[in-house]
N, C-alpha and C positions, 0 to 999 in steps of 0.2 A: 408509522416503521422505527426499526433502532436507529441507536448516536452507534452508525461505524468503527469512532474512537472505541469506544468500549464493548467492543467483538470485537473478545478471546479465543486463540489460533482454536483450530478445531479439533488438533490433542488435551489443552485447555477445556471444551466443552462439553467431547467423550466423559473428562476424568470430571467437569459439573454434574452430569448425567451417574457416573460410579456411586460417587460421595453419595448424592439425593433418594438413591434405589436403595447406596443400604444402611443410612436410617430413617427411606418409611420404615424398610426391614426391621428395623430393629421398635419400630414401635406397631411390628405388625402390620405393615397393610405393606401386599407383597402387584409392583409393578415394574413392566420387561424394560428391558433396555430400550427395546423403544417407546416407549407410553416416558418417561422416565429421559431420554432426547428431543420425546417433542413438546415433556414436563416444560426442558429450559427453554427451547424456543420460543414459546409464553414469554415467558420471563424476563427475553431477551426484549419483545416484541414484536416478534413473527409469526406466522397465520404459520409454519410449521417447522423441522428441521432437515426438508430440504431445502428450502427458503437460506434462515441461517446460517446450512454447510455452507451453499456455498455465497454470501456474504465473505462472509469470515475465511472462505480457501480463494475471493475473488480475489483481496488484499494485498498489494505485491509488498512483503518483507520487509525492507531496509534497513538496515544500522551504518550510525559511522566509521569509521573503517572500511569497510564493502569496497567491493572492484564491483562498478557496472562498466555498460556500457551505452550506446544509443545517439542520439543522431541530436542537436545540437549548430539554430541555420540553419539545419542542410547539411550540416559538415558530421561527419558521425568520427566519435573519441571511443574511446577508454580512461574511463578513472578508478580514483579512489573520492568515501562522500566524508566531507569529513564535517558540515555541519549535516542539520534533520531534526528538525524544529514541525511541528504538530499548529496548523493553523486556524482561528478561529472555535467554529464547530467541530471542530475532526473530519473535515472531507475533503478540506490537502495539508500541503503542506509546502514547509521555504526549502527547499538543498539547496546544500552548500557544497561542488565539486571542481577539485583538482585534476584537468585533462594530465592525462599520460605526457602528451605534446600538443605543441596551443591550435589553437584556433582561431583560424582567421575566421572574421564573423563579417568582411566582408565581397561581397560577390562581383564590386567592381572590377576592369581589369588595371583602373591605376593603380590602384591603391593599395593597402593589405591598412588589418588591425586586426593581429590572433591576443588572444585571450587563453587565458587557462586554469585560472579561477571564475566557476561567473553560477552565481547565487539566481536558485527561480521558486517557480510556486509547478506542483505536481499534484495530482490526482493518484487517487488507492488505482488506480491500474498502470501510474507512471507515469501519463502527455499531461502534457501543462497545458493550463485551458486559456493562456495564449496563443490568439496564431502568427502566421507571416502569413503576409501580402497573399499569397498565393494558399492561401488556404489551411497549409499545416502545421502545429507542434510548435509552440517556439522551441520545446525542449522535451524529447521523450529516453525515460529511461526504464535500461532494466540491468535486474545480477546480472554480470558476467562469469 
């Protein structure tokens, strides 16, 4: 299986296929565009273009400064991304968020604990691998 951190965007993958096709045409080899896409998929270690397309298309593209929304410890939020770092093998990212409005992270009536800046780890789907006691992801992020 391909390493997700090395997969470019769909547009870049298609550009790679066009460049491959042009290069081979210059060497006298005829290759259809679909054959070039399949070759690019094989170069990335997957069985076919559809698999590579799904892998590249399912990666949530986030950048520092982007506006996001979601849930943190069960509370809805809107925020700005202040930090984003690739973790280990590239399957997760550490994200630092600055909430527009502080979020109460305690669900007891007797006291509150508000947080405005939090850091967590998310997968490419925008969900944290850690869960609350009720089974929900601690952090869910999606583009605003």
